[in-house]
Backbone as XML, in Angstrom:
<?xml version="1.0"?>
<chain id="A" units="angstrom">
  <residue number="1" name="UNK">
    <atom name="N" x="55.406" y="220.330" z="-87.694"/>
    <atom name="CA" x="54.354" y="219.394" z="-87.445"/>
    <atom name="C" x="53.186" y="220.092" z="-86.661"/>
  </residue>
  <residue number="2" name="UNK">
    <atom name="N" x="53.437" y="220.958" z="-85.836"/>
    <atom name="CA" x="52.399" y="221.692" z="-85.057"/>
    <atom name="C" x="51.656" y="222.592" z="-86.010"/>
  </residue>
  <residue number="3" name="UNK">
    <atom name="N" x="52.251" y="223.077" z="-87.087"/>
    <atom name="CA" x="51.519" y="223.981" z="-87.933"/>
    <atom name="C" x="50.370" y="223.247" z="-88.699"/>
  </residue>
  <residue number="4" name="UNK">
    <atom name="N" x="50.551" y="221.969" z="-88.862"/>
    <atom name="CA" x="49.438" y="221.190" z="-89.523"/>
    <atom name="C" x="48.278" y="221.134" z="-88.656"/>
  </residue>
  <residue number="5" name="UNK">
    <atom name="N" x="48.414" y="220.925" z="-87.304"/>
    <atom name="CA" x="47.244" y="220.857" z="-86.406"/>
    <atom name="C" x="46.661" y="222.218" z="-86.070"/>
  </residue>
  <residue number="6" name="UNK">
    <atom name="N" x="47.336" y="223.276" z="-86.341"/>
    <atom name="CA" x="46.748" y="224.569" z="-86.135"/>
    <atom name="C" x="45.887" y="225.004" z="-87.294"/>
  </residue>
  <residue number="7" name="UNK">
    <atom name="N" x="45.954" y="224.322" z="-88.422"/>
    <atom name="CA" x="45.156" y="224.640" z="-89.571"/>
    <atom name="C" x="43.707" y="224.373" z="-89.202"/>
  </residue>
  <residue number="8" name="UNK">
    <atom name="N" x="42.802" y="225.237" z="-89.520"/>
    <atom name="CA" x="41.372" y="225.085" z="-89.084"/>
    <atom name="C" x="40.752" y="223.946" z="-89.905"/>
  </residue>
  <residue number="9" name="UNK">
    <atom name="N" x="41.071" y="223.766" z="-91.106"/>
    <atom name="CA" x="40.480" y="222.646" z="-91.918"/>
    <atom name="C" x="40.855" y="221.288" z="-91.349"/>
  </residue>
  <residue number="10" name="UNK">
    <atom name="N" x="42.109" y="221.174" z="-90.923"/>
    <atom name="CA" x="42.560" y="219.884" z="-90.377"/>
    <atom name="C" x="41.897" y="219.600" z="-89.025"/>
  </residue>
  <residue number="11" name="UNK">
    <atom name="N" x="41.666" y="220.602" z="-88.247"/>
    <atom name="CA" x="41.025" y="220.409" z="-86.924"/>
    <atom name="C" x="39.549" y="220.170" z="-87.067"/>
  </residue>
  <residue number="12" name="UNK">
    <atom name="N" x="38.862" y="220.856" z="-87.922"/>
    <atom name="CA" x="37.372" y="220.833" z="-87.992"/>
    <atom name="C" x="36.857" y="220.177" z="-89.255"/>
  </residue>
  <residue number="13" name="UNK">
    <atom name="N" x="37.402" y="220.530" z="-90.404"/>
    <atom name="CA" x="36.887" y="220.059" z="-91.646"/>
    <atom name="C" x="37.169" y="218.596" z="-91.948"/>
  </residue>
  <residue number="14" name="UNK">
    <atom name="N" x="38.402" y="218.225" z="-91.708"/>
    <atom name="CA" x="38.742" y="216.836" z="-92.046"/>
    <atom name="C" x="37.914" y="215.793" z="-91.219"/>
  </residue>
  <residue number="15" name="UNK">
    <atom name="N" x="37.741" y="215.952" z="-89.891"/>
    <atom name="CA" x="36.921" y="215.058" z="-89.187"/>
    <atom name="C" x="35.473" y="215.020" z="-89.673"/>
  </residue>
  <residue number="16" name="UNK">
    <atom name="N" x="34.955" y="216.155" z="-90.084"/>
    <atom name="CA" x="33.597" y="216.237" z="-90.608"/>
    <atom name="C" x="33.475" y="215.466" z="-91.943"/>
  </residue>
  <residue number="17" name="UNK">
    <atom name="N" x="34.496" y="215.657" z="-92.787"/>
    <atom name="CA" x="34.471" y="214.942" z="-94.081"/>
    <atom name="C" x="34.557" y="213.420" z="-93.864"/>
  </residue>
  <residue number="18" name="UNK">
    <atom name="N" x="35.449" y="213.021" z="-92.926"/>
    <atom name="CA" x="35.598" y="211.596" z="-92.655"/>
    <atom name="C" x="34.255" y="211.062" z="-92.095"/>
  </residue>
  <residue number="19" name="UNK">
    <atom name="N" x="33.592" y="211.751" z="-91.280"/>
    <atom name="CA" x="32.315" y="211.348" z="-90.743"/>
    <atom name="C" x="31.251" y="211.215" z="-91.806"/>
  </residue>
  <residue number="20" name="UNK">
    <atom name="N" x="31.141" y="212.192" z="-92.671"/>
    <atom name="CA" x="30.126" y="212.167" z="-93.711"/>
    <atom name="C" x="30.475" y="211.053" z="-94.737"/>
  </residue>
  <residue number="21" name="UNK">
    <atom name="N" x="31.669" y="210.862" z="-95.130"/>
    <atom name="CA" x="32.062" y="209.868" z="-96.116"/>
    <atom name="C" x="32.070" y="208.479" z="-95.500"/>
  </residue>
  <residue number="22" name="UNK">
    <atom name="N" x="32.506" y="208.328" z="-94.285"/>
    <atom name="CA" x="32.662" y="207.020" z="-93.650"/>
    <atom name="C" x="31.393" y="206.486" z="-93.012"/>
  </residue>
  <residue number="23" name="UNK">
    <atom name="N" x="30.468" y="207.338" z="-92.628"/>
    <atom name="CA" x="29.283" y="206.889" z="-91.960"/>
    <atom name="C" x="28.483" y="205.823" z="-92.680"/>
  </residue>
  <residue number="24" name="UNK">
    <atom name="N" x="28.232" y="205.978" z="-93.995"/>
    <atom name="CA" x="27.505" y="204.939" z="-94.742"/>
    <atom name="C" x="28.175" y="203.565" z="-94.680"/>
  </residue>
  <residue number="25" name="UNK">
    <atom name="N" x="29.528" y="203.566" z="-94.727"/>
    <atom name="CA" x="30.197" y="202.259" z="-94.689"/>
    <atom name="C" x="30.077" y="201.636" z="-93.289"/>
  </residue>
  <residue number="26" name="UNK">
    <atom name="N" x="30.124" y="202.458" z="-92.258"/>
    <atom name="CA" x="29.973" y="201.994" z="-90.877"/>
    <atom name="C" x="28.572" y="201.528" z="-90.625"/>
  </residue>
  <residue number="27" name="UNK">
    <atom name="N" x="27.612" y="202.255" z="-91.088"/>
    <atom name="CA" x="26.188" y="201.950" z="-90.791"/>
    <atom name="C" x="25.655" y="200.798" z="-91.582"/>
  </residue>
  <residue number="28" name="UNK">
    <atom name="N" x="26.290" y="200.415" z="-92.626"/>
    <atom name="CA" x="25.749" y="199.256" z="-93.381"/>
    <atom name="C" x="25.821" y="197.978" z="-92.598"/>
  </residue>
  <residue number="29" name="UNK">
    <atom name="N" x="26.728" y="197.867" z="-91.648"/>
    <atom name="CA" x="26.781" y="196.637" z="-90.812"/>
    <atom name="C" x="25.559" y="196.659" z="-89.904"/>
  </residue>
  <residue number="30" name="UNK">
    <atom name="N" x="25.139" y="197.770" z="-89.362"/>
    <atom name="CA" x="23.985" y="197.789" z="-88.455"/>
    <atom name="C" x="22.677" y="197.508" z="-89.313"/>
  </residue>
  <residue number="31" name="UNK">
    <atom name="N" x="22.651" y="198.022" z="-90.500"/>
    <atom name="CA" x="21.481" y="197.774" z="-91.333"/>
    <atom name="C" x="21.413" y="196.290" z="-91.760"/>
  </residue>
  <residue number="32" name="UNK">
    <atom name="N" x="22.551" y="195.635" z="-91.907"/>
    <atom name="CA" x="22.555" y="194.222" z="-92.304"/>
    <atom name="C" x="22.043" y="193.359" z="-91.223"/>
  </residue>
  <residue number="33" name="UNK">
    <atom name="N" x="22.204" y="193.754" z="-89.935"/>
    <atom name="CA" x="21.717" y="192.956" z="-88.818"/>
    <atom name="C" x="20.196" y="192.793" z="-88.929"/>
  </residue>
  <residue number="34" name="UNK">
    <atom name="N" x="19.527" y="193.813" z="-89.362"/>
    <atom name="CA" x="18.090" y="193.819" z="-89.442"/>
    <atom name="C" x="17.624" y="192.672" z="-90.410"/>
  </residue>
  <residue number="35" name="UNK">
    <atom name="N" x="18.347" y="192.446" z="-91.468"/>
    <atom name="CA" x="17.957" y="191.439" z="-92.415"/>
    <atom name="C" x="18.494" y="190.071" z="-92.034"/>
  </residue>
  <residue number="36" name="UNK">
    <atom name="N" x="19.642" y="190.032" z="-91.396"/>
    <atom name="CA" x="20.237" y="188.748" z="-91.003"/>
    <atom name="C" x="19.452" y="188.011" z="-89.931"/>
  </residue>
  <residue number="37" name="UNK">
    <atom name="N" x="18.875" y="188.747" z="-89.019"/>
    <atom name="CA" x="18.235" y="188.131" z="-87.830"/>
    <atom name="C" x="16.734" y="188.318" z="-87.897"/>
  </residue>
  <residue number="38" name="UNK">
    <atom name="N" x="16.167" y="188.526" z="-89.115"/>
    <atom name="CA" x="14.720" y="188.560" z="-89.290"/>
    <atom name="C" x="14.164" y="187.226" z="-89.089"/>
  </residue>
  <residue number="39" name="UNK">
    <atom name="N" x="12.963" y="187.152" z="-88.517"/>
    <atom name="CA" x="12.312" y="185.833" z="-88.254"/>
    <atom name="C" x="11.802" y="185.339" z="-89.600"/>
  </residue>
  <residue number="40" name="UNK">
    <atom name="N" x="12.454" y="184.377" z="-90.102"/>
    <atom name="CA" x="12.029" y="183.698" z="-91.339"/>
    <atom name="C" x="11.393" y="182.394" z="-91.017"/>
  </residue>
  <residue number="41" name="UNK">
    <atom name="N" x="10.377" y="182.041" z="-91.764"/>
    <atom name="CA" x="9.690" y="180.774" z="-91.567"/>
    <atom name="C" x="9.753" y="180.012" z="-92.911"/>
  </residue>
  <residue number="42" name="UNK">
    <atom name="N" x="10.154" y="178.773" z="-92.805"/>
    <atom name="CA" x="10.224" y="177.973" z="-94.016"/>
    <atom name="C" x="8.823" y="177.553" z="-94.447"/>
  </residue>
  <residue number="43" name="UNK">
    <atom name="N" x="8.606" y="177.544" z="-95.740"/>
    <atom name="CA" x="7.256" y="177.134" z="-96.241"/>
    <atom name="C" x="7.221" y="175.626" z="-96.279"/>
  </residue>
  <residue number="44" name="UNK">
    <atom name="N" x="6.018" y="175.140" z="-95.918"/>
    <atom name="CA" x="5.879" y="173.705" z="-96.067"/>
    <atom name="C" x="5.792" y="173.308" z="-97.537"/>
  </residue>
  <residue number="45" name="UNK">
    <atom name="N" x="5.826" y="172.025" z="-97.823"/>
    <atom name="CA" x="5.785" y="171.538" z="-99.232"/>
    <atom name="C" x="4.449" y="171.861" z="-99.839"/>
  </residue>
  <residue number="46" name="UNK">
    <atom name="N" x="3.375" y="171.767" z="-99.055"/>
    <atom name="CA" x="2.011" y="172.068" z="-99.591"/>
    <atom name="C" x="1.939" y="173.556" z="-99.920"/>
  </residue>
  <residue number="47" name="UNK">
    <atom name="N" x="2.413" y="174.415" z="-99.025"/>
    <atom name="CA" x="2.344" y="175.859" z="-99.283"/>
    <atom name="C" x="3.167" y="176.233" z="-100.480"/>
  </residue>
  <residue number="48" name="UNK">
    <atom name="N" x="4.311" y="175.597" z="-100.667"/>
    <atom name="CA" x="5.150" y="175.879" z="-101.851"/>
    <atom name="C" x="4.457" y="175.443" z="-103.140"/>
  </residue>
  <residue number="49" name="UNK">
    <atom name="N" x="3.812" y="174.334" z="-103.106"/>
    <atom name="CA" x="3.097" y="173.872" z="-104.283"/>
    <atom name="C" x="1.910" y="174.809" z="-104.652"/>
  </residue>
  <residue number="50" name="UNK">
    <atom name="N" x="1.236" y="175.256" z="-103.623"/>
    <atom name="CA" x="0.112" y="176.167" z="-103.831"/>
    <atom name="C" x="0.561" y="177.511" z="-104.437"/>
  </residue>
  <residue number="51" name="UNK">
    <atom name="N" x="1.685" y="177.997" z="-103.945"/>
    <atom name="CA" x="2.284" y="179.279" z="-104.496"/>
    <atom name="C" x="2.684" y="179.066" z="-105.945"/>
  </residue>
  <residue number="52" name="UNK">
    <atom name="N" x="3.267" y="177.915" z="-106.268"/>
    <atom name="CA" x="3.656" y="177.647" z="-107.640"/>
    <atom name="C" x="2.444" y="177.543" z="-108.587"/>
  </residue>
  <residue number="53" name="UNK">
    <atom name="N" x="1.349" y="176.902" z="-108.112"/>
    <atom name="CA" x="0.152" y="176.782" z="-108.902"/>
    <atom name="C" x="-0.483" y="178.135" z="-109.185"/>
  </residue>
  <residue number="54" name="UNK">
    <atom name="N" x="-0.493" y="179.041" z="-108.145"/>
    <atom name="CA" x="-0.982" y="180.360" z="-108.384"/>
    <atom name="C" x="-0.133" y="181.144" z="-109.340"/>
  </residue>
  <residue number="55" name="UNK">
    <atom name="N" x="1.158" y="180.951" z="-109.249"/>
    <atom name="CA" x="2.060" y="181.695" z="-110.168"/>
    <atom name="C" x="1.845" y="181.167" z="-111.635"/>
  </residue>
  <residue number="56" name="UNK">
    <atom name="N" x="1.674" y="179.875" z="-111.789"/>
    <atom name="CA" x="1.394" y="179.326" z="-113.154"/>
    <atom name="C" x="0.056" y="179.835" z="-113.680"/>
  </residue>
  <residue number="57" name="UNK">
    <atom name="N" x="-0.965" y="179.883" z="-112.868"/>
    <atom name="CA" x="-2.276" y="180.334" z="-113.292"/>
    <atom name="C" x="-2.192" y="181.818" z="-113.685"/>
  </residue>
  <residue number="58" name="UNK">
    <atom name="N" x="-1.446" y="182.625" z="-112.978"/>
    <atom name="CA" x="-1.318" y="184.018" z="-113.333"/>
    <atom name="C" x="-0.599" y="184.204" z="-114.613"/>
  </residue>
  <residue number="59" name="UNK">
    <atom name="N" x="0.402" y="183.418" z="-114.869"/>
    <atom name="CA" x="1.094" y="183.513" z="-116.096"/>
    <atom name="C" x="0.215" y="183.148" z="-117.325"/>
  </residue>
  <residue number="60" name="UNK">
    <atom name="N" x="-0.648" y="182.204" z="-117.125"/>
    <atom name="CA" x="-1.548" y="181.756" z="-118.132"/>
    <atom name="C" x="-2.736" y="182.634" z="-118.278"/>
  </residue>
  <residue number="61" name="UNK">
    <atom name="N" x="-2.966" y="183.512" z="-117.338"/>
    <atom name="CA" x="-4.141" y="184.492" z="-117.357"/>
    <atom name="C" x="-5.476" y="183.865" z="-116.950"/>
  </residue>
  <residue number="62" name="UNK">
    <atom name="N" x="-5.338" y="182.767" z="-116.204"/>
    <atom name="CA" x="-6.549" y="182.096" z="-115.601"/>
    <atom name="C" x="-6.976" y="182.806" z="-114.362"/>
  </residue>
  <residue number="63" name="UNK">
    <atom name="N" x="-8.265" y="183.225" z="-114.302"/>
    <atom name="CA" x="-8.725" y="183.880" z="-113.088"/>
    <atom name="C" x="-8.659" y="182.894" z="-111.930"/>
  </residue>
  <residue number="64" name="UNK">
    <atom name="N" x="-8.210" y="183.327" z="-110.736"/>
    <atom name="CA" x="-8.022" y="182.383" z="-109.681"/>
    <atom name="C" x="-9.300" y="182.097" z="-108.924"/>
  </residue>
  <residue number="65" name="UNK">
    <atom name="N" x="-10.118" y="183.102" z="-108.679"/>
    <atom name="CA" x="-11.332" y="182.830" z="-107.944"/>
    <atom name="C" x="-12.496" y="183.576" z="-108.597"/>
  </residue>
  <residue number="66" name="UNK">
    <atom name="N" x="-13.416" y="182.848" z="-109.125"/>
    <atom name="CA" x="-14.527" y="183.419" z="-109.843"/>
    <atom name="C" x="-15.440" y="184.134" z="-108.872"/>
  </residue>
  <residue number="67" name="UNK">
    <atom name="N" x="-15.608" y="183.658" z="-107.633"/>
    <atom name="CA" x="-16.470" y="184.232" z="-106.664"/>
    <atom name="C" x="-15.911" y="185.609" z="-106.274"/>
  </residue>
  <residue number="68" name="UNK">
    <atom name="N" x="-14.642" y="185.810" z="-106.119"/>
    <atom name="CA" x="-14.071" y="187.083" z="-105.779"/>
    <atom name="C" x="-14.318" y="188.083" z="-106.884"/>
  </residue>
  <residue number="69" name="UNK">
    <atom name="N" x="-14.141" y="187.652" z="-108.100"/>
    <atom name="CA" x="-14.371" y="188.555" z="-109.267"/>
    <atom name="C" x="-15.831" y="188.932" z="-109.332"/>
  </residue>
  <residue number="70" name="UNK">
    <atom name="N" x="-16.705" y="188.040" z="-109.111"/>
    <atom name="CA" x="-18.181" y="188.297" z="-109.111"/>
    <atom name="C" x="-18.527" y="189.322" z="-108.040"/>
  </residue>
  <residue number="71" name="UNK">
    <atom name="N" x="-17.988" y="189.157" z="-106.834"/>
    <atom name="CA" x="-18.234" y="190.104" z="-105.753"/>
    <atom name="C" x="-17.712" y="191.497" z="-106.077"/>
  </residue>
  <residue number="72" name="UNK">
    <atom name="N" x="-16.574" y="191.587" z="-106.679"/>
    <atom name="CA" x="-16.018" y="192.908" z="-107.041"/>
    <atom name="C" x="-16.888" y="193.529" z="-108.128"/>
  </residue>
  <residue number="73" name="UNK">
    <atom name="N" x="-17.361" y="192.766" z="-109.074"/>
    <atom name="CA" x="-18.198" y="193.266" z="-110.160"/>
    <atom name="C" x="-19.514" y="193.793" z="-109.624"/>
  </residue>
  <residue number="74" name="UNK">
    <atom name="N" x="-20.130" y="193.049" z="-108.681"/>
    <atom name="CA" x="-21.358" y="193.486" z="-108.027"/>
    <atom name="C" x="-21.199" y="194.763" z="-107.241"/>
  </residue>
  <residue number="75" name="UNK">
    <atom name="N" x="-20.041" y="194.847" z="-106.526"/>
    <atom name="CA" x="-19.799" y="196.074" z="-105.736"/>
    <atom name="C" x="-19.645" y="197.310" z="-106.689"/>
  </residue>
  <residue number="76" name="UNK">
    <atom name="N" x="-19.001" y="197.111" z="-107.829"/>
    <atom name="CA" x="-18.829" y="198.196" z="-108.751"/>
    <atom name="C" x="-20.225" y="198.650" z="-109.327"/>
  </residue>
  <residue number="77" name="UNK">
    <atom name="N" x="-21.050" y="197.665" z="-109.676"/>
    <atom name="CA" x="-22.346" y="198.029" z="-110.138"/>
    <atom name="C" x="-23.250" y="198.742" z="-109.150"/>
  </residue>
  <residue number="78" name="UNK">
    <atom name="N" x="-23.163" y="198.288" z="-107.911"/>
    <atom name="CA" x="-23.952" y="198.910" z="-106.815"/>
    <atom name="C" x="-23.422" y="200.390" z="-106.609"/>
  </residue>
  <residue number="79" name="UNK">
    <atom name="N" x="-22.149" y="200.596" z="-106.681"/>
    <atom name="CA" x="-21.585" y="201.928" z="-106.501"/>
    <atom name="C" x="-22.011" y="202.810" z="-107.656"/>
  </residue>
  <residue number="80" name="UNK">
    <atom name="N" x="-22.118" y="202.307" z="-108.852"/>
    <atom name="CA" x="-22.567" y="203.068" z="-110.006"/>
    <atom name="C" x="-23.998" y="203.539" z="-109.822"/>
  </residue>
  <residue number="81" name="UNK">
    <atom name="N" x="-24.887" y="202.660" z="-109.313"/>
    <atom name="CA" x="-26.271" y="202.952" z="-109.094"/>
    <atom name="C" x="-26.467" y="204.166" z="-108.101"/>
  </residue>
  <residue number="82" name="UNK">
    <atom name="N" x="-25.710" y="204.079" z="-107.056"/>
    <atom name="CA" x="-25.903" y="205.127" z="-106.013"/>
    <atom name="C" x="-25.040" y="206.374" z="-106.208"/>
  </residue>
  <residue number="83" name="UNK">
    <atom name="N" x="-24.250" y="206.390" z="-107.232"/>
    <atom name="CA" x="-23.322" y="207.527" z="-107.464"/>
    <atom name="C" x="-24.062" y="208.716" z="-107.960"/>
  </residue>
  <residue number="84" name="UNK">
    <atom name="N" x="-23.721" y="209.920" z="-107.457"/>
    <atom name="CA" x="-24.342" y="211.147" z="-107.926"/>
    <atom name="C" x="-23.219" y="212.185" z="-107.958"/>
  </residue>
  <residue number="85" name="UNK">
    <atom name="N" x="-23.199" y="212.943" z="-109.022"/>
    <atom name="CA" x="-22.186" y="213.978" z="-109.167"/>
    <atom name="C" x="-22.581" y="215.227" z="-108.440"/>
  </residue>
  <residue number="86" name="UNK">
    <atom name="N" x="-21.879" y="215.598" z="-107.410"/>
    <atom name="CA" x="-22.130" y="216.772" z="-106.631"/>
    <atom name="C" x="-21.009" y="217.745" z="-106.788"/>
  </residue>
  <residue number="87" name="UNK">
    <atom name="N" x="-21.272" y="218.933" z="-107.288"/>
    <atom name="CA" x="-20.262" y="219.874" z="-107.551"/>
    <atom name="C" x="-20.237" y="220.900" z="-106.388"/>
  </residue>
  <residue number="88" name="UNK">
    <atom name="N" x="-19.065" y="221.246" z="-105.969"/>
    <atom name="CA" x="-18.868" y="222.311" z="-104.959"/>
    <atom name="C" x="-18.990" y="223.648" z="-105.558"/>
  </residue>
  <residue number="89" name="UNK">
    <atom name="N" x="-19.202" y="224.737" z="-104.725"/>
    <atom name="CA" x="-19.407" y="226.018" z="-105.257"/>
    <atom name="C" x="-18.100" y="226.620" z="-105.698"/>
  </residue>
  <residue number="90" name="UNK">
    <atom name="N" x="-18.165" y="227.449" z="-106.774"/>
    <atom name="CA" x="-17.040" y="228.237" z="-107.212"/>
    <atom name="C" x="-16.826" y="229.341" z="-106.201"/>
  </residue>
  <residue number="91" name="UNK">
    <atom name="N" x="-15.662" y="229.980" z="-106.204"/>
    <atom name="CA" x="-15.428" y="231.065" z="-105.237"/>
    <atom name="C" x="-16.361" y="232.251" z="-105.420"/>
  </residue>
  <residue number="92" name="UNK">
    <atom name="N" x="-16.863" y="232.462" z="-106.589"/>
    <atom name="CA" x="-17.776" y="233.618" z="-106.794"/>
    <atom name="C" x="-19.260" y="233.267" z="-106.627"/>
  </residue>
  <residue number="93" name="UNK">
    <atom name="N" x="-19.584" y="232.004" z="-106.395"/>
    <atom name="CA" x="-20.959" y="231.621" z="-106.252"/>
    <atom name="C" x="-21.347" y="231.549" z="-104.778"/>
  </residue>
  <residue number="94" name="UNK">
    <atom name="N" x="-22.647" y="231.764" z="-104.551"/>
    <atom name="CA" x="-23.164" y="231.644" z="-103.151"/>
    <atom name="C" x="-23.407" y="230.179" z="-102.862"/>
  </residue>
  <residue number="95" name="UNK">
    <atom name="N" x="-22.701" y="229.698" z="-101.781"/>
    <atom name="CA" x="-22.799" y="228.266" z="-101.527"/>
    <atom name="C" x="-24.223" y="227.876" z="-101.017"/>
  </residue>
  <residue number="96" name="UNK">
    <atom name="N" x="-24.904" y="228.756" z="-100.316"/>
    <atom name="CA" x="-26.242" y="228.433" z="-99.828"/>
    <atom name="C" x="-27.246" y="228.261" z="-100.982"/>
  </residue>
  <residue number="97" name="UNK">
    <atom name="N" x="-27.052" y="229.066" z="-101.973"/>
    <atom name="CA" x="-27.995" y="229.050" z="-103.097"/>
    <atom name="C" x="-27.734" y="227.714" z="-103.923"/>
  </residue>
  <residue number="98" name="UNK">
    <atom name="N" x="-26.487" y="227.309" z="-104.037"/>
    <atom name="CA" x="-26.142" y="226.119" z="-104.764"/>
    <atom name="C" x="-26.717" y="224.882" z="-103.976"/>
  </residue>
  <residue number="99" name="UNK">
    <atom name="N" x="-26.543" y="224.938" z="-102.691"/>
    <atom name="CA" x="-27.010" y="223.804" z="-101.846"/>
    <atom name="C" x="-28.549" y="223.602" z="-101.987"/>
  </residue>
  <residue number="100" name="UNK">
    <atom name="N" x="-29.242" y="224.741" z="-101.983"/>
    <atom name="CA" x="-30.700" y="224.673" z="-102.056"/>
    <atom name="C" x="-31.133" y="224.143" z="-103.494"/>
  </residue>
  <residue number="101" name="UNK">
    <atom name="N" x="-30.310" y="224.523" z="-104.526"/>
    <atom name="CA" x="-30.574" y="224.014" z="-105.824"/>
    <atom name="C" x="-30.380" y="222.464" z="-105.904"/>
  </residue>
  <residue number="102" name="UNK">
    <atom name="N" x="-29.276" y="222.001" z="-105.289"/>
    <atom name="CA" x="-29.009" y="220.589" z="-105.320"/>
    <atom name="C" x="-30.015" y="219.794" z="-104.510"/>
  </residue>
  <residue number="103" name="UNK">
    <atom name="N" x="-30.452" y="220.364" z="-103.376"/>
    <atom name="CA" x="-31.424" y="219.669" z="-102.535"/>
    <atom name="C" x="-32.785" y="219.538" z="-103.328"/>
  </residue>
  <residue number="104" name="UNK">
    <atom name="N" x="-33.143" y="220.607" z="-104.000"/>
    <atom name="CA" x="-34.426" y="220.523" z="-104.700"/>
    <atom name="C" x="-34.381" y="219.625" z="-105.918"/>
  </residue>
  <residue number="105" name="UNK">
    <atom name="N" x="-33.217" y="219.538" z="-106.551"/>
    <atom name="CA" x="-33.086" y="218.681" z="-107.734"/>
    <atom name="C" x="-32.986" y="217.201" z="-107.335"/>
  </residue>
  <residue number="106" name="UNK">
    <atom name="N" x="-32.501" y="216.922" z="-106.138"/>
    <atom name="CA" x="-32.357" y="215.487" z="-105.683"/>
    <atom name="C" x="-33.672" y="214.975" z="-105.163"/>
  </residue>
  <residue number="107" name="UNK">
    <atom name="N" x="-34.565" y="215.872" z="-104.738"/>
    <atom name="CA" x="-35.822" y="215.393" z="-104.184"/>
    <atom name="C" x="-36.812" y="215.018" z="-105.215"/>
  </residue>
</chain>
């Protein structure tokens, strides 16, 4: 019986294997606590109806807010007007020369 405990694997390897294999099973209980005791709030009847209406509208492809879409479209157009393609220098190019070229072309 003592020869079993003098084996290096039994003294060091087996506890390590048990720890590596058993740790996920043990830790799942601690991870479950995070979800069990999370602060959940019940939705009111009005909130639930509103969520259902939004879901139905999305399924049917109806835009929910025309004003939001209009604002996004205007922002895209404004960004297109102000946009300018500026290229950085290649490793073999002189960066000062390229900057002066870009400054003179933008003026």
